Every structure is written in C-alpha cells, then in structure tokens.
N, C-alpha and C positions, 0 to 999 in steps of 0.2 A: 247113939241113934245113927242110922244110915241116911246119908243125903247124897244124891247123885249130882255131880258137877258136870256141866256140859260146856264145851269150849268151841268157839267158832272163829274163823278167819285167823288173824294174827295171834290171838291167844292160843289157838290150837297149835300153831307153829312153835310157840314158846314152850308149851308143856309137853308137846310131842304125842298128844292123843286127843281124841274127840270127846271122850267122857271117862269118868271114873266114879266109883262109889267110895265115899269117905265116912269114917266113923267119927262123929263129933259129939260133944257133950249136949245134953238136953238143954234147951233154952238158948242155943247159939243164934246170934243175930247175923244178918247179912254182912254187917261190918266185920264182925269177928271171923266169919267164914272167909271173907276176902283177905283178912290179915293172916289167917292160917295158910291160905293158898300162897300168899306172897312169901311167907317164910319157907314154904316147901319148894317153890319154884324160883325164888331169887329176884335179883334186881330187875331183870328184863320184864318179868311179870308185874312187879311193883310199879315200875315206870309206866307201863301201859295202862294199868287199872286205876292207879291213884293219881291225884293231882300232884304236880310237882311242888306247889306252894303249901300243901297241907297233907294231913293224913286222911283226908276225905276221898272217897272214890271219885274218879273223874266224871264230870257231868256229860262227857262225850261218849261214855261207854254205857250200854244198857244192861241192866241186871233183871232177869226174869225169874220169878218163883212160880213154878208150875204154869208157865205161859203168861203170867201177869207181871207187868213192870212193878218193881218194888216201890217206885215213886208214887204209885197209886195206892199203896198200902201205908206203911209207916216208914218208908224210905229205908235207910241202912239199919234202922232199929227193928225192922221186920224180923220176926223170929221164925227160924226154919223148924221143920218138924219131921218126924220119922217118915221116910219114904218120899220126901219132897225132891223136886228136881230144880236145881239152881243153874241158870244159863248165863253166860257172859258173852255178850254180842258187841260187835264194833258199832261205831256210829252209823246211822242209816241216812243216806242222802237220796235225793231224787230231784226230779224237776220236770 
C-alpha cells in the first residue's frame, strides 16, 4: 500500500526532501514505518527520531497521521492505511 511520508525542519535536512510516497505492507504500524525510514536514512535519522535509551520514538518529536497526533490514537501501534499521510515534526515550543 502507498503511504506518504512528510518531513519537516531537521528531518527534511536529513532525508533531503520534504515528502515521498513509499510502498509498505498492509498493516504497517507507525513504529514499523519509523523503523523502515531509519533503515533507509541511517544513523542521523534514527538518532533524531528515536530515544537514545530505547527503540521507542522520541517523546520530543511529533508524529501525525492525516493531521492527527498518533498519541491521541494508539500511539506507535497506530496502523497506517492506503493513501494516508504520515508527518514527522520537530518539537513545538512557544511562550
């Protein structure tokens, strides 16, 4: 199935593009998708997206599935679907 990956800020610099469409197996979770991307883009991507202490995605990076934070769904176990858009955003600050 086709899933669009969208990259912002530092992740965009690491991968060298703002978006791409990838063919992934049906039933792919957000966690598996991030693992696939880290295998494709290497250590710099992995170090930015994943916690250094574990294989879990960093709590400082936001992951959106069609504009909704995956943490409001099933977290990294959220299943992607045909035609979905998965965005990786840097931490958001303000004040």
